[in-house]
C-alpha positions in Angstrom: -17.0 -13.4 -63.7 -14.9 -16.6 -64.0 -14.9 -19.2 -61.3 -11.2 -18.4 -60.5 -11.9 -14.6 -60.1 -15.0 -15.3 -57.9 -12.9 -17.6 -55.7 -10.2 -14.8 -55.3 -12.9 -12.3 -54.4 -14.3 -14.6 -51.7 -10.7 -15.0 -50.3 -10.1 -11.3 -50.3 -13.5 -10.6 -48.6 -12.7 -13.2 -45.9 -9.3 -11.7 -45.3 -10.8 -8.2 -45.0 -13.4 -9.4 -42.5 -10.6 -11.1 -40.4 -8.7 -7.8 -40.2 -11.7 -5.6 -39.3 -11.4 -6.0 -35.5 -8.0 -4.3 -35.7 -9.7 -1.2 -37.0 -12.4 -0.9 -34.3 -12.1 2.6 -32.6 -10.2 2.5 -29.3 -13.2 3.9 -27.4 -15.5 1.1 -28.6 -12.9 -1.6 -28.0 -12.0 -0.5 -24.4 -13.5 -2.3 -21.4 -16.2 -0.4 -19.6 -15.3 0.7 -16.0 -16.0 -2.0 -13.3 -19.2 -1.3 -11.4 -19.1 -3.9 -8.6 -15.6 -3.7 -7.1 -14.7 -5.7 -4.0 -11.4 -5.4 -2.2 -10.1 -8.1 0.1 -6.8 -6.5 1.2 -6.2 -3.6 3.6 -3.9 -1.7 1.2 -6.1 -2.1 -1.9 -9.1 -1.2 0.4 -7.5 2.2 1.0 -6.3 2.8 -2.5 -9.7 2.0 -3.9 -11.5 4.2 -1.3 -9.2 7.1 -2.2 -10.2 7.0 -5.9 -13.3 5.0 -6.6 -16.3 6.7 -8.2 -19.6 6.9 -6.2 -21.2 3.4 -6.1 -18.3 1.7 -7.8 -16.7 0.1 -4.7 -19.1 -2.3 -3.0 -17.0 -4.0 -0.2 -13.7 -3.7 1.7 -12.0 -6.0 4.1 -12.9 -5.8 7.8 -9.4 -4.5 8.5 -10.3 -1.2 6.8 -12.6 -0.5 9.7 -9.9 -1.2 12.4 -8.6 1.9 14.2 -5.1 0.4 14.7 -4.5 -0.6 11.1 -6.5 1.8 8.9 -6.2 5.5 8.2 -9.7 5.5 6.6 -11.9 4.0 9.3 -14.7 6.6 8.7 -14.7 6.0 5.0 -14.7 2.2 5.4 -18.0 2.5 7.4 -19.7 3.3 4.1 -19.0 -0.1 2.6 -19.9 -3.7 3.4 -17.1 -5.4 5.2 -15.8 -8.8 4.1 -13.4 -11.3 5.7 -11.8 -12.3 2.3 -13.5 -15.7 2.0 -14.2 -16.9 -1.5 -17.8 -17.9 -0.7 -18.9 -14.5 0.5 -17.1 -12.8 -2.4 -18.9 -15.1 -4.9 -22.3 -14.1 -3.5 -21.4 -10.4 -4.2 -20.8 -11.2 -7.9 -18.1 -8.6 -8.4 -16.8 -7.6 -11.8 -13.4 -6.9 -10.2 -11.7 -8.2 -7.1 -8.7 -6.4 -5.6 -6.2 -8.4 -3.6 -2.6 -8.3 -2.4 0.1 -10.7 -3.4 0.0 -12.1 0.2 -3.8 -12.5 0.2 -4.8 -16.1 0.9 -3.7 -18.0 -2.2 -6.5 -20.5 -2.0 -9.1 -17.6 -2.1 -7.5 -16.0 -5.1 -7.1 -19.3 -7.0 -10.7 -20.3 -6.4 -12.1 -16.9 -7.4 -10.2 -17.1 -10.7 -11.3 -20.6 -11.3 -14.9 -19.4 -10.8 -14.3 -16.8 -13.6 -13.8 -13.7 -11.5 -11.3 -11.1 -12.4 -8.7 -10.8 -9.6 -6.0 -8.1 -9.7 -3.2 -8.4 -7.1 -1.1 -5.6 -5.8 2.4 -6.0 -4.4 3.0 -4.1 -1.1 4.8 -0.8 -1.6 8.4 -0.9 -0.5 9.2 2.6 -1.8 7.5 5.8 -2.8 8.1 4.8 -6.4 6.0 1.7 -5.7 3.3 3.9 -4.2 3.1 6.0 -7.4 3.0 2.8 -9.5 0.2 1.3 -7.3 -1.8 4.6 -7.4 -1.5 4.8 -11.2 -2.4 1.1 -11.7 -5.5 1.4 -9.4 -6.5 4.5 -11.4 -6.3 2.5 -14.7 -8.3 -0.5 -13.3 -11.1 1.7 -11.9 -11.0 4.0 -15.0 -10.2 6.9 -12.6 -6.9 8.0 -14.1 -7.5 11.7 -13.3 -8.1 11.0 -9.6 -5.0 8.8 -9.6 -3.0 11.7 -11.1 -4.2 14.0 -8.4 -3.1 11.6 -5.7 0.3 11.2 -7.2 0.7 15.0 -7.4 -0.3 15.2 -3.7 2.3 12.6 -2.9 5.0 14.4 -4.8 4.2 17.7 -3.2 4.4 16.1 0.2 7.8 14.6 -0.6 9.0 18.0 -1.9 7.8 19.8 1.2 9.7 17.3 3.4 12.9 17.7 1.4 12.8 21.5 1.7 13.0 21.5 5.5 16.6 20.0 5.9 16.5 18.6 9.4 19.8 17.5 11.1 20.9 14.1 9.7 19.9 12.2 12.8 20.0 8.4 13.0 16.6 6.6 13.5 16.4 3.1 14.8 13.1 1.4 13.8 12.3 -1.0 16.7 9.2 -3.1 16.8 7.9 -5.9 18.9 10.1 -9.0 19.0 13.1 -6.7 18.3 12.3 -6.4 14.6 13.6 -3.6 12.5 13.4 -2.5 8.9 16.5 -2.2 6.6 16.7 -1.2 3.0 14.0 -2.1 0.6 11.1 -1.5 3.0 8.5 1.2 3.2 9.6 2.1 6.7 13.1 2.8 5.4 11.6 5.0 2.6 9.6 6.9 5.3 12.8 7.6 7.3 14.7 8.7 4.2 11.8 11.0 3.1 12.1 12.7 6.5 15.7 13.5 5.7 17.0 11.1 8.3 19.3 8.0 8.4 17.9 4.6 9.0 20.2 2.6 11.4 19.1 -0.7 9.9 20.3 0.6 6.5 23.7 1.7 7.8 24.1 -1.7 9.5 23.5 -3.4 6.1 20.1 -4.9 6.9 17.7 -5.7 4.1 14.0 -6.1 4.6 12.6 -7.0 8.0 15.1 -8.6 10.4 15.8 -8.7 14.1 17.9 -6.0 15.8 19.4 -7.4 19.1 18.9 -5.0 22.0 22.7 -5.0 22.6 23.3 -3.8 19.1 20.6 -1.1 19.4 22.2 0.2 22.6 25.7 0.2 21.2 24.6 2.0 18.1 23.2 4.9 20.2 20.6 6.2 17.8 19.3 9.7 18.0 15.6 8.6 17.6 13.9 5.3 18.2 10.8 4.8 16.1 8.3 2.5 17.8 5.0 1.3 16.5 1.8 1.7 18.6 0.8 -2.0 18.7 -0.9 -2.6 22.1 -1.2 -5.9 23.9 -4.0 -6.6 26.3 -1.6 -8.5 28.6 2.1 -8.6 29.3 3.8 -10.3 26.3 7.3 -11.6 25.5 7.0 -9.7 22.2 7.4 -6.5 24.2 9.9 -7.7 26.8 12.8 -5.7 25.4 10.9 -2.4 25.9 10.8 -2.9 29.6 14.5 -3.7 29.8 16.5 -1.2 31.9 19.0 -0.6 29.1 16.1 0.3 26.7 14.3 2.4 29.3 17.5 4.5 29.6 16.9 5.6 25.9 13.1 6.0 26.3 13.3 9.8 26.0 14.5 9.2 22.4 11.5 7.1 21.5 8.6 8.3 19.3 5.5 6.2 18.8 4.2 6.5 15.2 0.8 4.8 14.6 1.2 1.6 12.7 -1.6 2.6 10.3 0.8 5.1 8.6 3.5 2.5 7.9 1.5 -0.5 6.8 0.3 0.7 3.4 1.6 3.1 0.8 -0.4 6.2 -0.1 -0.2 10.0 0.3 -1.2 9.6 4.0 2.0 7.5 4.6 3.9 10.8 4.6 2.4 11.6 7.9 4.9 9.2 9.5 7.7 11.1 7.8 6.4 14.4 9.0 6.2 13.1 12.6 9.8 11.9 12.4 11.0 15.1 10.9 9.3 17.2 13.6 11.0 15.0 16.2 14.4 15.6 14.6 13.8 19.3 14.6 12.6 19.3 18.2 9.1 20.4 17.3 6.0 19.3 19.2 4.0 16.7 17.3 0.4 15.8 17.9 -0.5 12.2 17.0 -3.3 12.2 14.4 
């Protein structure tokens, strides 16, 4: 073999070696499922608890154990609670941290600087967002089949609601400090899934904004959706609810637990069911 041909052969062998990773079977190249998952956001807490394999999820935020905010209080008791501080998360040595886009930025930045994998989820503002978040969580946890089951459960619930055809009544979402939800919010999606009309949407409101009491009264909604936030003492945030003009409409008010409207999941549809039953004049038992 000449020196030139030997040189060509070495070049060819080197090129072949460089290309070899591209031909590694997909199963061998794929990342293994995470085994030490920690969630530091209420919504990712619940998505993870809905689909994690036994032993895969190690810790959830303390909010997951709060009756007023979490649908999955009993499930959360099985996991170590955390307060979302970088120091405590570091000591757990997770291989995946689940967070929200509004999770304390300093915590997320520090964890990433320390080499931890942090995946952030945007809060759902529609049921399409809920499907997307369920599917993404399934991929991250390597629980695609379970995610598919939850998406199917969500779609069936939406179909069942759509099949009932309640009268097209107007719903005014009215929270503390006179806040309401217009288009582009999960609360608006909940009202629409019930087959009803969101007053905030018809008024052209987008996102969370304030609805003056005078405008609420003049709009004369059929149903007023209240949250169930409780205050241990009289608070200005709830002053409008004691106003005589509002009390005159109190028979139209329905209190829906906040835990059903904070995070997007199949259980969110319970808020739509409660609204729909109210529109149909059916008795509703608060879960």
